[in-house]
VEXMIMAR-54401 format. One record per residue (C-alpha): residue in one letter; x, y, z; residue number from 1. Coordinates in pm, 1 decimal, padded with zeros to 6 digits, always signed. Example, Ala and Ser with C-alpha at 12.3 -4.5 7.8 and 13.67 -1.06 7.14 Angstrom:
<nodes>
<node type="A" east="+01230.0" north="-00450.0" up="+00780.0" seq="1"/>
<node type="S" east="+01367.0" north="-00106.0" up="+00714.0" seq="2"/>
</nodes>
This chain:
<nodes>
<node type="X" east="+00974.1" north="+00764.9" up="+02429.8" seq="1"/>
<node type="X" east="+00751.9" north="+01027.1" up="+02268.0" seq="2"/>
<node type="X" east="+00783.2" north="+01104.9" up="+01897.0" seq="3"/>
<node type="X" east="+01007.1" north="+01401.6" up="+01817.2" seq="4"/>
<node type="X" east="+00776.1" north="+01682.6" up="+01707.3" seq="5"/>
<node type="X" east="+00859.5" north="+01911.9" up="+01417.2" seq="6"/>
<node type="X" east="+00921.0" north="+02274.8" up="+01513.3" seq="7"/>
<node type="X" east="+00604.0" north="+02400.2" up="+01347.0" seq="8"/>
<node type="X" east="+00265.4" north="+02269.8" up="+01246.2" seq="9"/>
<node type="X" east="+00287.1" north="+02425.6" up="+00898.7" seq="10"/>
<node type="X" east="+00608.5" north="+02239.6" up="+00821.5" seq="11"/>
<node type="X" east="+00450.9" north="+01913.4" up="+00935.7" seq="12"/>
<node type="X" east="+00147.1" north="+01983.4" up="+00714.5" seq="13"/>
<node type="X" east="+00374.3" north="+02069.6" up="+00419.4" seq="14"/>
<node type="X" east="+00556.3" north="+01738.8" up="+00459.5" seq="15"/>
<node type="X" east="+00220.5" north="+01557.1" up="+00463.8" seq="16"/>
<node type="X" east="+00119.7" north="+01734.0" up="+00141.0" seq="17"/>
<node type="X" east="+00442.4" north="+01628.6" up="-00032.3" seq="18"/>
<node type="X" east="+00384.0" north="+01269.5" up="+00080.8" seq="19"/>
<node type="X" east="+00023.2" north="+01276.7" up="-00036.6" seq="20"/>
<node type="X" east="+00112.9" north="+01424.3" up="-00377.3" seq="21"/>
<node type="X" east="+00379.4" north="+01156.6" up="-00430.2" seq="22"/>
<node type="X" east="+00120.0" north="+00895.8" up="-00331.4" seq="23"/>
<node type="X" east="-00131.1" north="+01032.1" up="-00582.5" seq="24"/>
<node type="X" east="+00126.2" north="+01026.2" up="-00863.4" seq="25"/>
<node type="X" east="+00227.7" north="+00672.6" up="-00763.2" seq="26"/>
<node type="X" east="-00124.7" north="+00531.7" up="-00777.6" seq="27"/>
<node type="X" east="-00201.8" north="+00703.1" up="-01109.1" seq="28"/>
<node type="X" east="+00112.8" north="+00547.7" up="-01255.2" seq="29"/>
<node type="X" east="+00012.6" north="+00210.1" up="-01108.4" seq="30"/>
<node type="X" east="-00329.0" north="+00241.4" up="-01270.6" seq="31"/>
<node type="X" east="-00155.5" north="+00304.3" up="-01603.4" seq="32"/>
<node type="X" east="+00072.5" north="+00002.6" up="-01541.9" seq="33"/>
<node type="X" east="+00389.8" north="+00220.6" up="-01549.6" seq="34"/>
<node type="X" east="+00709.8" north="+00121.7" up="-01370.8" seq="35"/>
<node type="X" east="+00774.4" north="+00484.2" up="-01266.1" seq="36"/>
<node type="X" east="+00515.0" north="+00428.7" up="-00993.8" seq="37"/>
<node type="X" east="+00796.7" north="+00293.3" up="-00774.4" seq="38"/>
<node type="X" east="+01022.9" north="+00600.4" up="-00724.5" seq="39"/>
<node type="X" east="+00719.6" north="+00813.4" up="-00640.7" seq="40"/>
<node type="X" east="+00589.3" north="+00540.8" up="-00412.3" seq="41"/>
<node type="X" east="+00921.5" north="+00516.7" up="-00228.9" seq="42"/>
<node type="X" east="+00927.9" north="+00893.4" up="-00169.8" seq="43"/>
<node type="X" east="+00571.7" north="+00881.4" up="-00036.2" seq="44"/>
<node type="X" east="+00654.8" north="+00587.9" up="+00193.6" seq="45"/>
<node type="X" east="+00955.1" north="+00758.9" up="+00350.6" seq="46"/>
<node type="X" east="+00746.9" north="+01066.2" up="+00435.9" seq="47"/>
<node type="X" east="+00453.1" north="+00858.0" up="+00558.2" seq="48"/>
<node type="X" east="+00673.1" north="+00666.9" up="+00803.0" seq="49"/>
<node type="X" east="+00728.6" north="+00981.4" up="+01008.9" seq="50"/>
<node type="X" east="+00360.4" north="+01080.7" up="+00997.4" seq="51"/>
<node type="X" east="+00245.9" north="+00736.0" up="+01112.8" seq="52"/>
<node type="X" east="+00499.7" north="+00728.9" up="+01395.1" seq="53"/>
<node type="X" east="+00369.7" north="+01062.2" up="+01515.8" seq="54"/>
<node type="X" east="+00013.4" north="+00917.2" up="+01513.2" seq="55"/>
<node type="X" east="+00107.9" north="+00592.7" up="+01689.5" seq="56"/>
<node type="X" east="-00009.1" north="+00366.4" up="+01405.6" seq="57"/>
<node type="X" east="+00260.7" north="+00105.6" up="+01456.4" seq="58"/>
<node type="X" east="+00125.6" north="-00172.4" up="+01233.9" seq="59"/>
<node type="X" east="+00097.0" north="+00078.0" up="+00952.0" seq="60"/>
<node type="X" east="+00463.0" north="+00167.3" up="+01010.2" seq="61"/>
<node type="X" east="+00546.5" north="-00199.8" up="+00960.0" seq="62"/>
<node type="X" east="+00315.7" north="-00198.5" up="+00657.8" seq="63"/>
<node type="X" east="+00503.6" north="+00094.0" up="+00506.6" seq="64"/>
<node type="X" east="+00839.6" north="-00072.3" up="+00571.1" seq="65"/>
<node type="X" east="+00692.4" north="-00370.4" up="+00386.2" seq="66"/>
<node type="X" east="+00575.8" north="-00131.3" up="+00111.6" seq="67"/>
<node type="X" east="+00931.9" north="-00003.5" up="+00089.7" seq="68"/>
<node type="X" east="+01076.4" north="-00353.2" up="+00053.7" seq="69"/>
<node type="X" east="+00807.3" north="-00455.8" up="-00195.6" seq="70"/>
<node type="X" east="+00857.5" north="-00134.6" up="-00392.6" seq="71"/>
<node type="X" east="+01227.2" north="-00208.1" up="-00431.0" seq="72"/>
<node type="X" east="+01147.4" north="-00568.8" up="-00523.4" seq="73"/>
<node type="X" east="+00865.1" north="-00464.7" up="-00755.6" seq="74"/>
<node type="X" east="+01080.3" north="-00205.1" up="-00929.4" seq="75"/>
<node type="X" east="+01342.7" north="-00470.2" up="-01004.4" seq="76"/>
<node type="X" east="+01075.9" north="-00728.7" up="-01098.9" seq="77"/>
<node type="X" east="+00896.3" north="-00492.7" up="-01337.6" seq="78"/>
<node type="X" east="+01209.3" north="-00350.8" up="-01499.0" seq="79"/>
<node type="X" east="+01290.4" north="-00469.6" up="-01846.1" seq="80"/>
<node type="X" east="+01605.7" north="-00681.3" up="-01839.1" seq="81"/>
<node type="X" east="+01837.4" north="-00738.0" up="-02132.3" seq="82"/>
<node type="X" east="+01699.3" north="-01014.4" up="-02351.7" seq="83"/>
<node type="X" east="+01380.8" north="-01048.6" up="-02143.7" seq="84"/>
<node type="X" east="+01031.3" north="-00912.1" up="-02192.6" seq="85"/>
<node type="X" east="+00881.6" north="-00701.2" up="-01910.4" seq="86"/>
<node type="X" east="+00648.4" north="-00880.0" up="-01669.9" seq="87"/>
<node type="X" east="+00290.9" north="-00869.0" up="-01798.4" seq="88"/>
<node type="X" east="-00022.9" north="-00804.9" up="-01597.5" seq="89"/>
<node type="X" east="-00239.8" north="-01110.7" up="-01542.1" seq="90"/>
<node type="X" east="-00482.4" north="-01294.9" up="-01315.2" seq="91"/>
<node type="X" east="-00372.3" north="-01483.0" up="-01004.9" seq="92"/>
<node type="X" east="-00333.7" north="-01856.5" up="-01027.1" seq="93"/>
<node type="X" east="-00365.3" north="-02111.7" up="-00747.8" seq="94"/>
<node type="X" east="-00015.0" north="-02038.5" up="-00615.9" seq="95"/>
<node type="X" east="-00078.1" north="-01663.1" up="-00590.2" seq="96"/>
<node type="X" east="-00412.6" north="-01716.1" up="-00417.2" seq="97"/>
<node type="X" east="-00257.7" north="-01949.1" up="-00159.3" seq="98"/>
<node type="X" east="+00022.4" north="-01703.7" up="-00083.4" seq="99"/>
<node type="X" east="-00221.2" north="-01412.0" up="-00065.5" seq="100"/>
<node type="X" east="-00453.6" north="-01587.7" up="+00178.3" seq="101"/>
<node type="X" east="-00157.4" north="-01699.7" up="+00389.7" seq="102"/>
<node type="X" east="-00030.6" north="-01342.6" up="+00411.2" seq="103"/>
<node type="X" east="-00366.0" north="-01231.2" up="+00554.7" seq="104"/>
<node type="X" east="-00431.7" north="-01539.6" up="+00770.0" seq="105"/>
<node type="X" east="-00089.6" north="-01526.3" up="+00934.7" seq="106"/>
<node type="X" east="-00027.6" north="-01152.6" up="+00921.9" seq="107"/>
<node type="X" east="-00346.9" north="-01035.8" up="+01093.2" seq="108"/>
<node type="X" east="-00322.8" north="-01240.8" up="+01416.4" seq="109"/>
<node type="X" east="+00053.1" north="-01184.0" up="+01445.3" seq="110"/>
<node type="X" east="+00017.2" north="-00808.9" up="+01405.8" seq="111"/>
<node type="X" east="-00279.0" north="-00796.5" up="+01642.9" seq="112"/>
<node type="X" east="-00088.7" north="-00991.2" up="+01908.6" seq="113"/>
<node type="X" east="+00217.8" north="-00770.1" up="+01871.1" seq="114"/>
<node type="X" east="+00014.5" north="-00449.6" up="+01891.3" seq="115"/>
<node type="X" east="-00176.2" north="-00563.0" up="+02200.2" seq="116"/>
<node type="X" east="+00125.3" north="-00691.2" up="+02391.7" seq="117"/>
<node type="X" east="+00416.9" north="-00474.9" up="+02277.6" seq="118"/>
<node type="X" east="+00275.7" north="-00129.9" up="+02192.8" seq="119"/>
<node type="X" east="+00039.0" north="+00130.0" up="+02333.0" seq="120"/>
<node type="X" east="-00185.8" north="+00104.8" up="+02024.0" seq="121"/>
<node type="X" east="-00545.4" north="+00208.3" up="+02086.4" seq="122"/>
<node type="X" east="-00669.5" north="+00048.0" up="+01762.7" seq="123"/>
<node type="X" east="-00491.5" north="-00290.2" up="+01735.6" seq="124"/>
<node type="X" east="-00759.5" north="-00478.3" up="+01538.3" seq="125"/>
<node type="X" east="-00815.0" north="-00197.7" up="+01285.7" seq="126"/>
<node type="X" east="-00443.9" north="-00136.2" up="+01242.9" seq="127"/>
<node type="X" east="-00362.7" north="-00506.3" up="+01205.1" seq="128"/>
<node type="X" east="-00639.5" north="-00569.8" up="+00948.5" seq="129"/>
<node type="X" east="-00548.5" north="-00267.4" up="+00734.9" seq="130"/>
<node type="X" east="-00187.1" north="-00379.1" up="+00731.3" seq="131"/>
<node type="X" east="-00239.9" north="-00751.3" up="+00667.7" seq="132"/>
<node type="X" east="-00475.6" north="-00697.8" up="+00373.3" seq="133"/>
<node type="X" east="-00254.3" north="-00426.3" up="+00226.2" seq="134"/>
<node type="X" east="+00047.2" north="-00660.3" up="+00255.3" seq="135"/>
<node type="X" east="-00144.5" north="-00906.9" up="+00038.9" seq="136"/>
<node type="X" east="-00234.2" north="-00636.4" up="-00213.2" seq="137"/>
<node type="X" east="+00120.0" north="-00504.8" up="-00239.5" seq="138"/>
<node type="X" east="+00258.5" north="-00853.7" up="-00295.9" seq="139"/>
<node type="X" east="+00010.7" north="-00903.2" up="-00580.0" seq="140"/>
<node type="X" east="+00098.7" north="-00560.5" up="-00724.4" seq="141"/>
<node type="X" east="+00465.7" north="-00657.9" up="-00732.8" seq="142"/>
<node type="X" east="+00362.1" north="-00975.4" up="-00917.6" seq="143"/>
<node type="X" east="+00148.0" north="-00767.0" up="-01155.8" seq="144"/>
<node type="X" east="-00168.7" north="-00956.4" up="-01063.6" seq="145"/>
<node type="X" east="-00499.6" north="-00775.7" up="-01113.8" seq="146"/>
<node type="X" east="-00639.8" north="-00890.1" up="-00777.7" seq="147"/>
<node type="X" east="-00401.1" north="-00646.6" up="-00608.2" seq="148"/>
<node type="X" east="-00667.5" north="-00378.2" up="-00659.1" seq="149"/>
<node type="X" east="-00928.3" north="-00585.6" up="-00473.6" seq="150"/>
<node type="X" east="-00707.5" north="-00649.9" up="-00169.9" seq="151"/>
<node type="X" east="-00583.7" north="-00292.1" up="-00157.4" seq="152"/>
<node type="X" east="-00943.9" north="-00171.4" up="-00150.9" seq="153"/>
<node type="X" east="-01035.1" north="-00413.1" up="+00126.8" seq="154"/>
<node type="X" east="-00755.5" north="-00243.2" up="+00320.2" seq="155"/>
<node type="X" east="-00855.4" north="+00107.5" up="+00210.9" seq="156"/>
<node type="X" east="-01216.9" north="+00058.7" up="+00320.9" seq="157"/>
<node type="X" east="-01101.4" north="+00013.4" up="+00681.0" seq="158"/>
<node type="X" east="-00810.7" north="+00257.7" up="+00662.3" seq="159"/>
<node type="X" east="-01031.7" north="+00557.0" up="+00579.7" seq="160"/>
<node type="X" east="-01229.7" north="+00559.6" up="+00908.1" seq="161"/>
<node type="X" east="-00914.1" north="+00460.7" up="+01100.6" seq="162"/>
<node type="X" east="-00722.3" north="+00761.9" up="+00967.6" seq="163"/>
<node type="X" east="-01016.6" north="+00992.8" up="+01041.7" seq="164"/>
<node type="X" east="-01031.2" north="+00850.4" up="+01395.5" seq="165"/>
<node type="X" east="-00660.5" north="+00933.3" up="+01437.0" seq="166"/>
<node type="X" east="-00706.9" north="+01286.9" up="+01303.4" seq="167"/>
<node type="X" east="-00510.6" north="+01225.6" up="+00983.5" seq="168"/>
<node type="X" east="-00773.6" north="+01378.2" up="+00756.2" seq="169"/>
<node type="X" east="-00533.7" north="+01452.3" up="+00471.1" seq="170"/>
<node type="X" east="-00426.1" north="+01088.1" up="+00458.7" seq="171"/>
<node type="X" east="-00789.6" north="+00977.7" up="+00489.0" seq="172"/>
<node type="X" east="-00868.8" north="+01190.0" up="+00181.9" seq="173"/>
<node type="X" east="-00572.7" north="+01036.1" up="-00001.4" seq="174"/>
<node type="X" east="-00694.3" north="+00687.9" up="+00090.1" seq="175"/>
<node type="X" east="-01043.5" north="+00769.6" up="-00037.7" seq="176"/>
<node type="X" east="-00881.7" north="+00884.6" up="-00362.4" seq="177"/>
<node type="X" east="-00680.4" north="+00560.8" up="-00374.1" seq="178"/>
<node type="X" east="-01001.3" north="+00363.0" up="-00320.1" seq="179"/>
<node type="X" east="-01165.3" north="+00529.5" up="-00620.5" seq="180"/>
<node type="X" east="-00854.9" north="+00496.9" up="-00839.4" seq="181"/>
<node type="X" east="-00825.7" north="+00127.6" up="-00748.1" seq="182"/>
<node type="X" east="-01170.2" north="+00065.0" up="-00895.9" seq="183"/>
<node type="X" east="-01061.4" north="+00222.2" up="-01224.1" seq="184"/>
<node type="X" east="-00723.9" north="+00049.0" up="-01194.0" seq="185"/>
<node type="X" east="-00897.0" north="-00287.8" up="-01188.0" seq="186"/>
<node type="X" east="-01096.4" north="-00196.2" up="-01499.1" seq="187"/>
<node type="X" east="-00786.6" north="-00064.2" up="-01679.2" seq="188"/>
<node type="X" east="-00577.1" north="-00370.3" up="-01594.0" seq="189"/>
<node type="X" east="-00853.9" north="-00598.4" up="-01717.1" seq="190"/>
<node type="X" east="-00843.7" north="-00410.9" up="-02046.6" seq="191"/>
<node type="X" east="-00462.0" north="-00441.1" up="-02058.4" seq="192"/>
<node type="X" east="-00475.8" north="-00813.8" up="-01983.5" seq="193"/>
<node type="X" east="-00732.5" north="-00867.8" up="-02254.9" seq="194"/>
<node type="X" east="-00522.2" north="-00670.4" up="-02501.1" seq="195"/>
<node type="X" east="-00199.5" north="-00851.4" up="-02415.2" seq="196"/>
<node type="X" east="-00364.1" north="-01190.2" up="-02401.8" seq="197"/>
<node type="X" east="-00211.4" north="-01246.6" up="-02057.8" seq="198"/>
<node type="X" east="-00517.6" north="-01377.5" up="-01872.9" seq="199"/>
<node type="X" east="-00497.5" north="-01729.7" up="-01731.1" seq="200"/>
</nodes>
């Protein structure tokens, strides 16, 4: 079944712009280590789901559903609870590294297999790799671990040419912006960790 097209190209482009702007605000708030990143991120995800479906990037649809779940989880995890301090940024320990590597090692082949055998994807390896590495990065972001920026940029580095290949130039530009912000996000989080004394 073909995706349901919007009635006009300008409306579709406007929706993309709203999604991209929400995504920009979300990543700037993430860089600043602010919990408000999550409502903006959720809005961006909901818009992006339609755009990705229209482009046939099925693994990235799954990735964004994962983003949605992790955003809800992360919002709750980051929120200050009564009588408890907010979760501090820090470095990954052995447990986090094991989980992160398992997410990629299991996620990539499973997604690739599913895309090859159950969809009409023309880019199964690219799509699967972008999604698996971003899954790892989003899990680390929800845990407030600094390595989230590294894994998200591994994903972004492949996502940029993939989005260009699919004609999603606006989202490719957003991903390039996210790539640059992630570099500064890593630097900023390292400063925050040093200041809070939260490094392991």
